[in-house]
C-alpha positions in Angstrom: 10.5 -21.0 -11.6 10.2 -21.0 -7.8 7.4 -19.0 -6.2 10.0 -16.9 -4.3 11.6 -16.0 -7.6 8.2 -14.9 -9.0 7.5 -12.8 -5.9 11.0 -11.2 -6.3 10.2 -10.4 -9.9 6.9 -8.8 -9.0 8.7 -6.6 -6.4 11.5 -5.6 -8.7 9.0 -4.9 -11.6 7.0 -2.5 -9.4 10.2 -0.9 -8.1 11.7 -0.3 -11.5 8.3 0.6 -13.2 6.1 2.0 -10.4 2.4 2.4 -11.2 0.5 5.5 -10.2 3.7 7.3 -9.1 3.5 11.1 -8.9 1.2 13.4 -6.8 -1.5 15.6 -8.2 -2.3 19.2 -7.2 -5.9 18.5 -6.4 -7.7 19.3 -3.2 -10.2 16.5 -3.7 -7.4 14.0 -2.8 -6.6 13.2 0.8 -2.8 13.2 1.3 -0.7 11.5 4.0 3.1 11.4 4.4 4.9 8.9 6.6 8.6 8.6 7.3 10.5 5.7 8.7 13.4 7.5 10.5 15.3 4.2 11.1 15.9 3.5 7.4 14.8 6.7 5.6 11.7 5.4 3.7 9.6 8.4 3.0 6.2 7.9 1.4 3.3 10.2 0.5 -0.1 8.7 -0.5 -2.9 10.5 -2.2 -6.3 9.0 -2.5 -9.5 10.2 -4.2 -12.7 8.8 -2.6 -16.1 9.5 -4.2 -19.3 7.9 -2.9 -17.2 5.6 -0.7 -15.3 4.2 -3.7 -11.6 4.7 -4.1 -11.4 6.3 -7.6 -7.6 6.9 -7.7 -4.5 6.3 -5.6 -1.2 8.1 -6.2 2.1 7.8 -4.4 5.5 9.4 -4.3 8.6 9.3 -2.1 11.8 7.4 -1.9 13.1 4.3 0.0 14.1 0.8 -0.5 12.8 -1.5 -3.2 10.3 -3.1 -0.8 8.9 0.2 0.3 8.6 1.7 -3.2 7.2 -1.4 -4.9 4.7 -2.0 -2.1 3.3 1.5 -2.7 2.9 0.7 -6.3 1.2 -2.6 -5.7 -1.1 -1.0 -3.2 -2.1 1.7 -5.6 -3.3 -0.9 -8.1 -4.8 -3.2 -5.5 -7.2 -0.7 -3.9 -8.5 1.3 -6.8 -12.3 0.7 -7.4 -12.7 -0.8 -3.9 -15.1 0.6 -1.3 -13.4 2.0 1.7 -14.5 -1.0 3.7 -13.1 -3.4 1.2 -9.9 -1.5 1.2 -9.7 -1.6 5.0 -10.3 -5.3 5.0 -7.5 -5.8 2.4 -5.1 -3.6 4.4 -6.0 -5.6 7.6 -5.3 -8.9 5.9 -2.0 -7.5 4.3 -0.8 -6.5 7.8 -1.6 -10.0 9.2 0.3 -11.6 6.3 3.4 -9.3 6.9 3.6 -10.3 10.5 3.4 -14.0 9.7 -0.2 -14.5 11.0 -3.0 -16.4 9.3 -4.8 -14.2 6.8 -7.8 -14.6 4.6 -6.7 -15.6 1.1 -10.2 -14.7 -0.3 -9.7 -11.1 0.7 -5.9 -10.6 0.1 -4.9 -11.8 -3.3 -3.0 -10.7 -6.4 0.4 -9.1 -6.3 0.2 -8.1 -2.7 1.0 -11.7 -1.8 4.5 -11.1 -3.1 5.4 -9.6 0.3 4.6 -12.7 2.3 8.3 -13.4 2.8 8.8 -10.1 4.6 7.5 -11.8 7.8 10.9 -13.6 8.0 12.7 -10.2 8.2 11.1 -8.2 11.0 13.2 -5.1 10.3 11.6 -5.0 6.8 8.0 -5.2 7.9 7.9 -1.4 8.3 9.3 -1.0 4.8 6.5 -3.2 3.3 3.7 -1.6 5.4 4.5 2.2 5.5 2.5 3.0 2.3 -0.4 0.8 3.5 -0.5 2.6 6.8 -0.4 6.0 5.1 -3.4 4.8 3.0 -5.2 3.7 6.1 -4.7 7.2 7.6 -5.9 8.8 4.3 -9.0 6.7 4.3 -9.8 7.9 7.8 -9.4 11.5 6.7 -11.7 10.8 3.7 -14.3 9.2 5.9 -14.2 12.0 8.4 -14.6 14.5 5.6 -17.7 12.7 4.4 -19.3 13.1 7.8 -19.1 17.0 7.7 
């Protein structure tokens, strides 16, 4: 099996069977919604941060297979990470998506399946929208902790 086929299988598995899908009615979670008006991807991310640790990540929305599966992969990748570790992973993911050199010691696991997106600039937003929403939610959580 070629590595590209494996990556496609990971993307399709998370698209057909998304992990952590569905939002909770809980004010302890920070929630951010982002919309890509050019293609219609619409993603909402919820994150529960306690003592600087990401305890839970939820997502909902609709969009293409890359957008929806990426939210699922992200939700599994960032749970039980500190907010700093999560930000480092997000930063490396964004570098990978844009075809830049990234740290393979920080970004690993199923998130690597999106490496081929860099060849399709129009799809970078699809693969990154959930991660950008998470980034915003983490900023909100951090700001809440300072009050």
